[in-house]
C-alpha angles and dihedrals in degrees: 000000000000091000090052091054091046090054091050092049090048092053091047090052091048091049093047091048091050091051092049092050091048093049092048092047091048091049091050091048092053091055094054121101115255122241123235109275122258101243125201117185117188121198131143096208134027116334121240094189129045130196093252092050091050093051091048092051092050091049091049088053091052093244095115131034142163115278089012115172126230092245090057094057111104105194096181094049091049091051092049092050093049091047089058092058110108094225093056122091097174137357140186124191120186143156131239129204110295122000098331121112136168142216118198117187135182111199129211116253115223117221100175141026117211130204111190132194093263093061093256119139125193143149134249122208132210091273094052092256115149121226131185119245113272117233091209103040137045123193121215097230138132112292124222122198141143125077096000107145097172109116129215116274123171111247140041126321088232089064091050095049093049091049112092092209091055101046090119089071097086108126093067087065089056090046089055093051093051097042092044091055094044091049092054098041113085092206099042092043089060094039108044119065105158140020124201124198112217122215090252091058098258118136115223118200118213113205125218089219122052131018103263140094126235116219103212100171120198128355102201098147142016089248092054093048093048092048093051094046089046089060091046092051092053092046095050094044099043109022107031097061089059101034096044130238096265101045096093131052094192136024119190130196092163094116123060122264099004145079117215118196129192116208122222118258 
Protein backbone atom coordinates (compact mmCIF):
# COMPACT_ATOMS: atom_id res chain seq x y z
CA UNK A 1 0.00 0.00 0.00
CA UNK A 2 2.87 2.34 0.86
CA UNK A 3 4.58 1.60 -2.46
CA UNK A 4 1.36 2.43 -4.32
CA UNK A 5 1.15 5.84 -2.63
CA UNK A 6 4.82 6.49 -3.34
CA UNK A 7 4.24 5.81 -7.03
CA UNK A 8 1.26 8.18 -7.08
CA UNK A 9 3.25 10.91 -5.34
CA UNK A 10 6.14 10.37 -7.78
CA UNK A 11 3.85 10.76 -10.81
CA UNK A 12 2.25 13.88 -9.32
CA UNK A 13 5.71 15.41 -8.78
CA UNK A 14 6.75 14.53 -12.36
CA UNK A 15 3.54 16.04 -13.76
CA UNK A 16 3.91 19.19 -11.66
CA UNK A 17 7.54 19.55 -12.71
CA UNK A 18 6.59 19.18 -16.37
CA UNK A 19 3.92 21.87 -16.03
CA UNK A 20 6.37 24.24 -14.32
CA UNK A 21 8.98 23.72 -17.04
CA UNK A 22 6.35 24.27 -19.75
CA UNK A 23 5.07 27.48 -18.11
CA UNK A 24 8.59 28.86 -17.66
CA UNK A 25 9.51 28.01 -21.26
CA UNK A 26 6.30 29.58 -22.55
CA UNK A 27 6.90 32.72 -20.48
CA UNK A 28 10.45 32.97 -21.78
CA UNK A 29 9.23 32.44 -25.38
CA UNK A 30 6.69 35.29 -25.06
CA UNK A 31 9.45 37.70 -24.03
CA UNK A 32 11.57 36.97 -27.10
CA UNK A 33 11.61 39.35 -30.03
CA UNK A 34 9.65 38.17 -33.07
CA UNK A 35 11.31 37.58 -36.42
CA UNK A 36 10.19 39.24 -39.63
CA UNK A 37 7.35 37.22 -41.16
CA UNK A 38 7.87 34.89 -44.08
CA UNK A 39 5.67 36.54 -46.73
CA UNK A 40 4.31 34.77 -49.81
CA UNK A 41 2.37 36.91 -52.32
CA UNK A 42 0.63 35.06 -55.15
CA UNK A 43 -0.49 36.90 -58.29
CA UNK A 44 -0.50 35.84 -61.93
CA UNK A 45 -0.15 39.36 -63.37
CA UNK A 46 1.35 42.59 -62.10
CA UNK A 47 1.46 43.00 -58.33
CA UNK A 48 -0.33 45.88 -56.61
CA UNK A 49 1.22 45.14 -53.22
CA UNK A 50 4.85 44.32 -52.38
CA UNK A 51 6.32 42.80 -49.22
CA UNK A 52 7.88 46.11 -48.14
CA UNK A 53 4.58 47.96 -48.68
CA UNK A 54 2.71 45.38 -46.63
CA UNK A 55 5.17 45.62 -43.71
CA UNK A 56 4.98 49.42 -43.81
CA UNK A 57 1.17 49.37 -43.70
CA UNK A 58 1.16 47.00 -40.73
CA UNK A 59 3.65 49.21 -38.90
CA UNK A 60 1.56 52.32 -39.62
CA UNK A 61 -1.43 50.51 -38.11
CA UNK A 62 0.57 49.73 -34.97
CA UNK A 63 0.43 45.98 -35.57
CA UNK A 64 4.19 45.62 -36.09
CA UNK A 65 7.10 47.46 -34.51
CA UNK A 66 10.83 47.20 -33.98
CA UNK A 67 11.91 44.98 -31.06
CA UNK A 68 8.34 43.65 -30.81
CA UNK A 69 7.86 40.72 -28.41
CA UNK A 70 6.09 37.47 -29.22
CA UNK A 71 3.33 38.20 -26.71
CA UNK A 72 2.56 41.48 -28.52
CA UNK A 73 1.92 39.79 -31.88
CA UNK A 74 -1.82 39.57 -32.64
CA UNK A 75 -2.13 37.12 -35.54
CA UNK A 76 -5.91 37.40 -35.87
CA UNK A 77 -5.92 41.18 -35.90
CA UNK A 78 -3.17 41.26 -38.54
CA UNK A 79 -5.12 38.85 -40.74
CA UNK A 80 -8.32 40.92 -40.42
CA UNK A 81 -6.46 44.12 -41.32
CA UNK A 82 -4.83 42.56 -44.40
CA UNK A 83 -8.16 41.09 -45.54
CA UNK A 84 -9.62 44.62 -45.61
CA UNK A 85 -6.99 45.80 -48.11
CA UNK A 86 -8.56 46.30 -51.54
CA UNK A 87 -5.74 44.57 -53.38
CA UNK A 88 -6.11 41.38 -51.32
CA UNK A 89 -8.39 38.54 -52.45
CA UNK A 90 -7.44 36.05 -49.73
CA UNK A 91 -4.99 35.89 -46.81
CA UNK A 92 -3.76 33.44 -44.20
CA UNK A 93 -1.59 34.41 -41.22
CA UNK A 94 -0.24 31.70 -38.92
CA UNK A 95 2.54 30.90 -36.44
CA UNK A 96 5.15 28.18 -36.44
CA UNK A 97 7.05 26.71 -33.52
CA UNK A 98 9.31 29.32 -31.97
CA UNK A 99 9.49 32.85 -33.31
CA UNK A 100 8.64 32.06 -36.93
CA UNK A 101 5.36 33.22 -38.47
CA UNK A 102 3.93 33.43 -41.98
CA UNK A 103 1.71 35.61 -44.17
CA UNK A 104 0.28 34.08 -47.34
CA UNK A 105 -1.62 36.41 -49.68
CA UNK A 106 -3.48 36.02 -52.96
CA UNK A 107 -3.87 39.36 -54.73
CA UNK A 108 -6.65 40.54 -56.99
CA UNK A 109 -5.80 40.77 -60.68
CA UNK A 110 -7.12 43.91 -62.44
CA UNK A 111 -8.58 43.44 -65.93
CA UNK A 112 -9.84 46.99 -66.61
CA UNK A 113 -9.16 50.59 -65.64
CA UNK A 114 -12.13 52.95 -65.60
CA UNK A 115 -12.27 56.74 -65.97
CA UNK A 116 -15.74 58.08 -65.19
CA UNK A 117 -17.37 61.45 -65.82
CA UNK A 118 -16.64 62.70 -62.28
CA UNK A 119 -12.86 62.40 -62.76
CA UNK A 120 -12.62 59.23 -60.69
CA UNK A 121 -10.34 56.46 -61.87
CA UNK A 122 -10.34 52.93 -60.49
CA UNK A 123 -9.70 49.30 -61.42
CA UNK A 124 -11.94 46.26 -61.81
CA UNK A 125 -10.64 42.74 -61.22
CA UNK A 126 -11.63 39.39 -62.74
CA UNK A 127 -14.37 38.90 -60.12
CA UNK A 128 -15.95 42.30 -60.79
CA UNK A 129 -14.45 43.76 -57.60
CA UNK A 130 -13.61 47.49 -57.74
CA UNK A 131 -10.28 48.82 -56.47
CA UNK A 132 -8.98 52.36 -56.10
CA UNK A 133 -6.05 53.45 -58.24
CA UNK A 134 -2.68 52.70 -56.68
CA UNK A 135 -0.24 55.59 -56.36
CA UNK A 136 2.70 53.19 -56.63
CA UNK A 137 1.57 50.74 -59.31
CA UNK A 138 -0.09 50.91 -62.72
CA UNK A 139 -1.55 47.87 -64.46
CA UNK A 140 -1.38 47.48 -68.24
CA UNK A 141 -5.04 46.64 -68.80
CA UNK A 142 -7.85 47.72 -71.11
CA UNK A 143 -8.97 51.32 -70.43
CA UNK A 144 -12.64 52.44 -70.36
CA UNK A 145 -13.64 56.09 -70.66
CA UNK A 146 -16.32 58.32 -72.17
CA UNK A 147 -19.83 58.80 -70.79
CA UNK A 148 -19.40 56.46 -67.83
CA UNK A 149 -21.39 57.96 -64.95
CA UNK A 150 -21.02 55.00 -62.57
CA UNK A 151 -19.05 56.11 -59.52
CA UNK A 152 -16.58 54.13 -57.45
CA UNK A 153 -18.04 52.03 -54.66
CA UNK A 154 -15.98 49.53 -52.70
CA UNK A 155 -17.14 46.00 -53.39
CA UNK A 156 -18.29 43.81 -56.26
CA UNK A 157 -20.53 44.90 -59.15
CA UNK A 158 -22.74 41.90 -58.37
CA UNK A 159 -23.54 43.46 -54.99
CA UNK A 160 -24.40 46.78 -56.64
CA UNK A 161 -26.69 45.29 -59.28
CA UNK A 162 -28.64 43.26 -56.70
CA UNK A 163 -29.05 46.33 -54.48
CA UNK A 164 -32.29 48.22 -55.24
CA UNK A 165 -30.75 51.55 -54.18
CA UNK A 166 -27.87 51.09 -56.66
CA UNK A 167 -29.77 49.99 -59.76
CA UNK A 168 -28.52 53.04 -61.64
CA UNK A 169 -25.04 51.48 -61.69
CA UNK A 170 -25.52 49.39 -64.82
CA UNK A 171 -22.68 50.23 -67.20
CA UNK A 172 -20.05 48.72 -64.91
CA UNK A 173 -21.72 45.37 -65.55
CA UNK A 174 -21.25 45.90 -69.31
CA UNK A 175 -17.65 46.99 -68.73
CA UNK A 176 -17.02 43.73 -66.87
CA UNK A 177 -18.47 41.61 -69.71
CA UNK A 178 -16.30 43.27 -72.36
CA UNK A 179 -13.06 43.38 -70.34
CA UNK A 180 -13.53 39.82 -69.08
CA UNK A 181 -13.83 38.53 -72.66
CA UNK A 182 -10.89 40.62 -73.91
CA UNK A 183 -8.71 39.43 -71.04
CA UNK A 184 -9.38 35.76 -71.85
CA UNK A 185 -9.14 36.03 -75.67
CA UNK A 186 -5.54 35.74 -76.98
CA UNK A 187 -6.34 37.79 -80.10
CA UNK A 188 -8.52 40.49 -78.52
CA UNK A 189 -6.15 40.86 -75.58
CA UNK A 190 -3.39 41.85 -78.01
CA UNK A 191 -5.70 43.91 -80.23
CA UNK A 192 -7.94 46.05 -77.99
CA UNK A 193 -6.35 48.77 -75.84
CA UNK A 194 -9.20 51.18 -75.10
CA UNK A 195 -12.99 51.30 -75.04
CA UNK A 196 -15.04 54.50 -75.27
CA UNK A 197 -18.70 54.76 -74.23
CA UNK A 198 -20.68 57.06 -76.52
CA UNK A 199 -23.47 59.27 -75.23
CA UNK A 200 -26.04 57.04 -76.96
CA UNK A 201 -24.83 53.97 -74.99
CA UNK A 202 -22.72 52.36 -77.72
CA UNK A 203 -19.29 51.02 -76.81
CA UNK A 204 -16.52 51.80 -79.31
CA UNK A 205 -13.37 49.66 -79.25
CA UNK A 206 -10.05 51.29 -80.14
CA UNK A 207 -7.45 48.79 -81.45
CA UNK A 208 -3.75 48.94 -80.67
CA UNK A 209 -3.03 47.86 -84.26
CA UNK A 210 -4.54 49.64 -87.26
CA UNK A 211 -6.10 53.06 -87.57
CA UNK A 212 -9.80 52.33 -87.27
CA UNK A 213 -12.54 52.21 -84.67
CA UNK A 214 -14.80 49.26 -83.91
CA UNK A 215 -18.43 50.10 -83.15
CA UNK A 216 -19.42 47.39 -80.69
CA UNK A 217 -22.80 48.72 -79.60
CA UNK A 218 -24.38 47.43 -76.41
CA UNK A 219 -23.11 44.65 -74.10
CA UNK A 220 -26.28 43.66 -72.29
CA UNK A 221 -25.51 39.97 -71.83
CA UNK A 222 -22.65 37.46 -71.97
CA UNK A 223 -24.24 35.87 -75.04
CA UNK A 224 -24.37 39.19 -76.89
CA UNK A 225 -20.73 39.99 -76.06
CA UNK A 226 -19.50 36.52 -77.10
CA UNK A 227 -21.46 36.63 -80.38
CA UNK A 228 -20.09 40.06 -81.35
CA UNK A 229 -16.52 39.18 -80.46
CA UNK A 230 -16.95 35.91 -82.35
CA UNK A 231 -17.67 37.89 -85.53
CA UNK A 232 -14.69 40.15 -84.85
CA UNK A 233 -12.37 37.20 -84.34
CA UNK A 234 -13.36 35.71 -87.68
CA UNK A 235 -13.01 39.07 -89.46
CA UNK A 236 -9.52 39.80 -88.07
CA UNK A 237 -8.26 36.28 -88.72
CA UNK A 238 -9.71 35.74 -92.19
CA UNK A 239 -10.39 39.13 -93.77
CA UNK A 240 -7.82 41.56 -92.38
CA UNK A 241 -4.72 39.72 -93.70
CA UNK A 242 -6.11 40.12 -97.25
CA UNK A 243 -7.84 43.49 -97.00
CA UNK A 244 -5.02 45.21 -95.09
CA UNK A 245 -5.04 46.93 -91.71
CA UNK A 246 -5.57 50.44 -93.08
CA UNK A 247 -8.32 49.85 -95.65
CA UNK A 248 -11.22 50.60 -93.27
CA UNK A 249 -11.85 53.57 -91.01
CA UNK A 250 -14.72 51.89 -89.15
CA UNK A 251 -15.81 48.32 -88.43
CA UNK A 252 -19.22 47.74 -86.88
CA UNK A 253 -20.64 44.66 -85.17
CA UNK A 254 -23.43 46.65 -83.57
CA UNK A 255 -26.18 44.82 -85.43
CA UNK A 256 -26.73 41.08 -85.11
CA UNK A 257 -25.28 38.64 -87.60
CA UNK A 258 -23.31 41.09 -89.72
CA UNK A 259 -20.13 43.13 -89.98
CA UNK A 260 -20.38 46.56 -91.62
CA UNK A 261 -17.15 48.21 -92.75
CA UNK A 262 -16.55 51.77 -93.89
CA UNK A 263 -13.69 52.31 -96.31
CA UNK A 264 -11.33 55.22 -96.01
CA UNK A 265 -11.81 58.17 -98.35
